[in-house]
Each structure stands twice: as structure tokens, then as C-alpha cells.
N, C-alpha and C positions, 0 to 999 in steps of 0.2 A: 773616250771615243765619242762622246756626245756630239761634238761638232766635227766628227770626221766627215760629216755631211755638210754641204752648203745648204742646210735645211732650216729655214727660219720662218716663223709665223709672220705673215704679211700684215694682218690686221688693217687692211685698207677697207674699212667698214663704213659705208656711206648710207645713212638713212634717207630713204627716198620719199618720206611723207612729211608734210607740214614743214618744209624747209623755210618757207617764207617767214615763219615766226622766229627763225634763228638768224636772220640776215640784217640788213642795214637798219640803223636806228637803235641798235641794241647797246645800251650803256653798261659797261662793267660795274658790278656792285662791289662796294668796299665792305669786307667782313668786319664784324664788330671787334674781333681780336686781330690786331695786325702785328707784323714783324715777328711772328712766331714760326721759326723754322721747324720743319718736321723731317724725320729721317726718310731717306729715299735709297733704294737699292737699284743696282743696274746701271746701264749706260754703255760703256764699251764692252762689257762682259755679259750682257743680258738685258732683258726688257726692263723698263722703268717700273718699279713696284713700290707702292706706298700702302700704308694701313688706313682703312676706312671703317666706319661703323654703319651698318644697315640694320635698322631696328636695334636689336640688342646683340647683333652678331658683329664680332671684330674680324675683318677679312683683309686679305691681301688683294689689291687692285692694281691693274696695269693702267698707266697713263698713256693715252693714244690720241694724238692730234689727227690721225688719219681715220678716226671713227667719228662720223658726224652725229652719232647717237651713243649713249651709254648702253652697254651690252651686259646681260647677266646670263649665267649658265642655266640650263634646264634644272640642274640639281638645286641651285640656289632658289630659283623660282618656286620649286616644290617645297623647300624648307620655309619659305616666306608665305606659302599658301596663295601664290599669285595665279589667278586664272587668266587665260588670254583675253585681251580686250580689243581684238581686231588684228589685222595683218599689216605688215610694212614691207616695202620693197627696199632691198639693200643692193647697192652697186659695189661689188668687190673689184679688185684690181683687174680681173679678167672676165667676170660675168656677173649678172644680176641673180638674186634669189629672193624668195619671199619667206617671211617668218613672223612669229607671233610678237605682239607688243603687250606691255603690262599697263595696269593702272599706275598713276603716279606713285613713286616710292621716295622715301627720304633717306639721304645719304649724308653723313658727316665726315669731313676730312679735317682731322685735328680739331681745332676749336670752331671751325666754320661749318655750319649746316647749310648745305646747298638747297636751292629752291627745289620743290618736288620735280622729279625726273620721270618721264615716260621711257622705260627701258625696252630694248629689244632682247628677245629670248633666243639663244642659240645653243647648240651642243658644242661646248668648247673643249671637249676631251682630246680631239685630234691635235688642236693647236697647242694645248697644254703639253701633250706628249712630245710634240715636235721641238719645243724649246726647253723641255725638262723642267718646267716651272708650273706647278699646279695653281690654277686661279679660277675664280668664279665670277669675276667682275672686270670689265674694261670701262674706265672713265673716259668718255669722249668729249666732244665739243660742247655738250651741255654745260660742263664746267668751264672750259676754256673761253667760251663766248661770254660768260657772265662774270668772270673774275680775271684779274691780272695775276699771272702765275710766274713765279721765279723758280728756275731750275738751276741749282748749283751742283753740277756734276763733280767738280773738283773736290767738294767736301761731302758729297752724298747726302744732300738735303734739298728741300723745296719749301715754298711758302705761298700762301694765297694772300695777295696784297703786299704790304711792305713799301719800302722807299725805292725799290728798283735797283738796276745795275748802274754802276758808274763807269763810263767809257764804253768802248765797243762801237759796233755799227748798227744804225737804225735802218730797218728794212720796211718798205711799204709792202703790204700784203694785198692780194686780190683773191676774193672768194669766187671760186669757179662754179659753174652750173651744177656740178656734182656735190657741192658743199665744201670741198677741200680748200684750204688756204695755200696760196702759191706765191712765190717771189721769183725775181729774175736771176738767172745764173748764166755763166759762160761755160759751155761744155763743147769740146771738140771744135773750138773756134767759133761757135755759133751761140747766139743768145736764145734762151728758151725759158719758159715758165716751169718752175719746179715746185711740186707740192711738198709741204712740210709734214712728215709722217713719223712721229716718235714710235709708232707701233711696228715699223718695218725693220726687220733684223738684217737687211742687206744695206750697204751704203747707198747704192743707186739702183733704181729701176728706170729703164728707158723704153719708150714705145718703139715698136718695129719701124714705124714710119720715120721717126727721128733718126734711128740707128742707120737705116738704109740711106737716107738723104745725106748723112755725114760720114758714110763709109765705116761704120762701127761693127757691121755684121759680117765681116770677111771670115769665111769658114776656116781659113788657114791660121787665124789668130784667135779663134773662139772655141768654146766647148759647149757642154750642156749641163743643166742642173734642174732640180725640182724644189719648189717651196710649197707650203701648205697655207691656205687662207680660208676665209669663210666659205668659199665656193669649192674647196677641196684642193687636191694636188694640181700643180700646173708645171709643165715643162718649159724651160727657158733656154735661150742661148746666153752663154756667159762670156765675158771678156774683161779687159782692163782699159779704162779710159786714161789717156795720157795726162790730161789736166782738167781741173774744174775750178773756176773762180766763183767764190761765194762769200758774202759778208766780209769783204776786204781781205780775204785769205785765198791763196792758191794751193790746191791739193794736187798731188801727182799719183799716178799708178793706182787708180781707184777701181776695185772690182765692181762690175755692173751686171745686171741681168735683163734680158729682153724677152718678155713673155710672148708666147705664140699669139695670144689675144690681148687687146688693150681696151679697157672699159672706162678710162678716166679722161678728163678734158686736158689736164696738163700733160705734156709729153715726157716729163721727168718726175721721179719721186725721190726726195732726199730722205734716207733712212737714219736710224738711230746711230749706227757706227760712225757716221759723218757728223750728225747733229750734236752728238755728245762731246765733240771736240770744242764745243763752245759752252759757256754758261749763258743763260738766256732769260729774258723777260718776254713773255708772250701776252699780247693784248689783242686777241682776235676780234673782240667786240669793237675796237677802234681801228682795226685793220693795220696794225704795225707790230713789229717785234724788235727787240734789241738783243744782239748777239755779241758776246765778248770772247774772243779766242782764248783758249787755254794754252798754257805753255807746252812746248814740245810739238813734234810733228812726226810721230812714229809711223812706220809703214802700216798700211791697212792689212789686217790678216786676210789670207785667202786660202781656200782649200787646195791641198796638194795630194789628196788621196783619190778623189773621184767617186767616193762612196756617199750616196744619199741614203740615210737610214732613219728608221723610227724604232722605238722600243716595241717589241712584240714577238710572238712566236717563240718565246723562251730565250730571247737575246736581242740583238739588233737586226731588224729585218731590212734587207736591202730593197729600196723602192726605185732606185735609179742608179745606173753606173755611167759616169760622165764619159763623153766621147774623147778618145785619145789619152785617157788618164791611166795612171799606174794600176788602178783597180781593173780597168778593162783589159789590160795586158795579162792580168792574172786569171782571166776568164771567169771572174765573179759576175753573176747575172742577177737581174731582178728576181726577188723571191728567196734568194739565199739568206740564211740566218747565221750571223756571227755569234758564237756562244762564249768565246773567251778571247782576250787580247793579252799577249805576253804572259799567258798562264793565268790571268785574272778573269774569273767568271763574270759575265754580264749580269750583275744583280743590282739591287736598289742603291747600294753604296757606290758601285761603279758609275751608275747613271748620274748620281748627284755630285760626284767629285771629279770624274775624268772628263773634262770638257776641253774642247779645242784641240784634240789630238791631231786632227787632220790639217791643222794650220801650223804644225811644228816645222822647223827648218828643213830645207831640202836635204835628203840623205837620211832622215830619221827612218828607222826600221821598226815595223810592228809585225809580230807573229800572230796570225789569226787562226782560230779554230772554228770550223763551221759545223752546223748541226748534222750534216751528212757525213761527218768524220773527216772531211778534207782539211788539209792544212795549207796555209799560204803565207808567204813572206811578202809584206807590202812595204816598198821603199818609196817614201814621199818624194815628189818632184813637181816642178811647175809644168802645167800642161795647157795653159791658155794665157 
């Protein structure tokens, strides 16, 4: 029931200090050891996770092109003995916030030691819980600007350097004033700039202005959802986009979210569920990317429950119930706690293995037990 919610970590983390040093004129570095593929987890079924070494610690790290700075957790900062070295302003998807930054740290990815990185320190517990993936490090554009990165989602691997991809579409990239890299897409019959965000767990975010101008926010065809980012929970309007043209491919029936507030320059954000349908070479330092479409064109998963939940309170705590959804018709409300699904208790094993239950086919039935002893039968159905 992990993703019985449409609850993904956004990771639109934009460092607001010293952006100039990360902009034009930056030439990607060639690592000493090339063509060495490293294992990579995630893609269509979760965030992109790779192993890195920080000092003598071997850690899982998330790859995130939507983070203009590398981010470490307060826990990791304490383990490394890193004292704050000043403050940094971060621009999230919906709001800004201020946080501590570190002295330069050294991070190795496979055989490649990255140049010293000034990291941002954040409490990552809420985002880890939202995606059921513990992590203490987000590798942002500090790496993507300095190196050519190949991502092979088909075979679950990545590399720094190498001889690139053969075939595919080459896209010109534009760095926006908030630091994110964007390219042109066709959405709802209109051309718009879309930021490339490997850290976003939704296929598409769309600004309210773009959605209104192109008739995407009709209440009769939309619902609501919540996601969690660096600035905390945010309520969205959710819907489905008829078509999107990107990198030589046309996608149909794509779930999207429209936040109540929009804090980015590009009006669209392309997230991991869409980007992982390509293998790619990213060369942010030279302002281009090559994307090669993978075989197949399966439908995008979408929530059919209406339950937005996080682990807590002895089970799955409901933080939002989608408008006009099956959950709303059961009179489940914010603050309710689900303690069992089909007789299975919500424990660590359940949280790590039972994912995507809310995206099961229409007509799927779950029997829920709540902390207050109520029982409810939830039948999945499309509601937006």
C-alpha cells in the first residue's frame, strides 16, 4: 500500500547561492577511468539510487537533476562532523527556504572522485518516508555540470564519461534563472519549456498559469493530491494530459499535478516516470542531452484509491483524501490511520514490499482496518 497514495518526493531543490560559478563556460571533466558502468536502482519503480563513498562511508545516494546543489541529511552531517559554514537559499517547487551549507566534502562515485562539493544540509526524514527509501545524500548538479553522465534504465546501470549513446534525439538545453535545465516540449497543443527533474516522482508538474491558459484545470476532469518536497507537503490539482511530445516521441494520457503555488521559471517539470522511458546521456555543462527511447509504451500508472498516506501513527497515516475518489466515498478523512490491509499488518515488511497498490487495475478490492477499529472495503476506480 506504499503507493496507494500519489505521494512522491519532489526533490526540486535549487541552490540559491553562487549560481554563477555553475553556469556558462563550464567544461565537463573526463574522469580518469572511463567506460565503467556502475549499478543503478530505480527508474519506473522508484527514485534513481547509486552507491557512493563519502570519506570512508559507503552510502546510497539519489541522482537528482532538479537539485542545483548536492544535499546531505542532518544525520550524515553529524556523522561526518560537519559544522555549518553559512546559509543558503533554496527554491523548491512551491516556496523558498533557508538552510545550512557545509565546508567542501569529497564524494567518490565508482572510480571517479568528484571535485570538492559544498553541500546543503536538510532534514530528509520526511522525504525518505514518503518514498519508502532511506537515504542521506542527494547528488545534484554539482556532478551533472562537471561530467557527462550516461543513464541506462533498460539495464539498471550508469556511468560517468564513456563513449555516449548511439542514436536517439539530441536536445538543446536552456539553464533557467533558478538553475534548472529545461528543453522544449509540446503539451496540450502548446509549446513550453520543461525542466528535466530526475528527482520528481510524478510524470508531470504543470504551473497553474499554463494549466489555466490551456484548459487543463477543469474541475469536472480533475481531482486533488499531496506531495512532499523540501518545503513540506503541498496540495495539488491532479489530472491527465491527453498528449505530450518530447524527444521525438508522443506520450498519451499522462497524469499531471498543478501545485497551488509555483516557484520555478519553466512552466512544466518532466519527472522520473516519464524520463525513465528513455536511456540518456546528459551533458549539462555543454547545454545538451541525448535521449534514446526505450522499447514499449505502457500506460502511465495512476492512483485509483484517493488515499495520500505516510508511514506513522502505528500504520499508514492519511494526510489527504482526493476529491471525488473511492476513499472519499468511504468517509475516510485526514488523520485516520490504516493499521492493516487484507489482514496484513502495516509493518516494516509491508512498507518495503507492498508498493503501488493504489495503481492496481479498476475493480481491485482492499479491505482496510483502521486504528479506531473501523473497517472499510476500498474498491479502486478512476476518479480523474
